[in-house]
Phi, psi and omega in degrees: 000127179272160180237143173282162173261001183253123179191167178217142177215142176218129177226153183217147180210134179254146179205190181297333181281344185130214182238124176258142175215136176247138170236125179240125178237131183232132176227170185290144179200154183295325180233180173278121183227094180276143174233120186248137172234108185236148173297152183303324183286350182238025179298334182295347180284345190304314182298315181294322180294315180297320178297318180296321179294318180296325180285331186266330187232152178248334181215161175121149172269117188242119176261123182242117182241123177250130177239141179231114173261099187289144176274112184249350183295132179081001180252137179287138177281140180228153178257129174282096188297325180294313181293321179296318179297319178297320180293317179295319180296319179295321179294321179294323179298318179289322181299326180296340180270352183252139183296311181230078183287148175285149179295148181284127181274120180303326180295327177292324177294317180295332181283347181291136183305130175091353181278312180258118183229152172281170176303112194295141171280175179296112184296327180293319178295321180294317179296317179297319180294319180295321181290319178296321179292326177295319178301322178294316179296320179295322177298319178293322179296316179297321178297320178295318178295324179292316180298315180291326177297322178298318179293321178297319179298322178297316179298318180294318180295325176298319180287327174296321177297318180294320177297316181299321179295317178297319181295314180296319179296315180296320180299321180287338183271342185305311179301321180293323179294320179294320178296322179294322178295319178300313181295323180296319179296316180298317181294322179294318179295322178295317179297325181274001180055046178258131179285127185270133171269109184307321181292317179294322179298316180296322178297316180294321180292324177296317177298318179298317180296322180293317181293328183260010180288114183248013182301319182295317179295319179295322177296317180291324175299317177299319180297315180294321178298317178299320180291321177299316178298320180296317180295318179297320181289323181290327177073206184077200179281087189254355188302313183294320178297317179294323178298319177298317181294327176296322178296319180292320176299318180294324179298316180292323178295323177296315178298320178300316179294324181290339180262006185296134178239005187207152179298331180292319178289324176297315180295322178297318179297320179295315179301318180296318181294322178296314179296319180296319179295320177298319178293319181301320179296320180289325182297331180299340180264000183269136183296000000 
């Protein structure tokens, strides 16, 4: 089963510490590229979150946003004296470089993140809760990618069926197209009142048949279609393999078009290229 790289998940949990919420957004990308937005008090989670993403996903640009609405009612406010002192010292250092610095406003110091805090909850419990909630959000994201991957596989198989039908139809028409070309050459020579050398005519027709022989291209198209179906059924990280197969299918369709001797073969080549391009666009979203 293949997975899409596009999905969204949001989970929320309330506790004594307040309300935690994770939002995960995933879109297609050549590699796995995580972007994390974490509250300052939970920065220590970054390593564990990145490890979990690497183990669960192989490709995609993933935005992970954690929000914490702390429960402050009934809790005494406290000043982090160490952090406040560092902030005042940094402000004084900058003030020494200015000729007439404005006085430092204590309220501005209190507004700085991490200076004014409520009576802190157990930090270990908060970290554990945030990490457990992330695992839940990641599970929902994977389920979303799996569901969309299933739909993408259906779309691809539908187009593979259409391609197979075009290939089978063209294969059955090739003898008729060659016969029509033979008759057309004979009629033109008759109209021009040219005496035909039967041996020379047969030689020219053999050359025409060789130049317009598309059996090899049709066989390779069948082989690639079979491989695409196998990859889709096998699942896993199949996106790069499928992208390569789309290139090979397109190469054979181009060759088929260059050998066209009839409007039917030209139309078949065009139909195949349209279907391949539609599949290629969908494959870009597969992990």
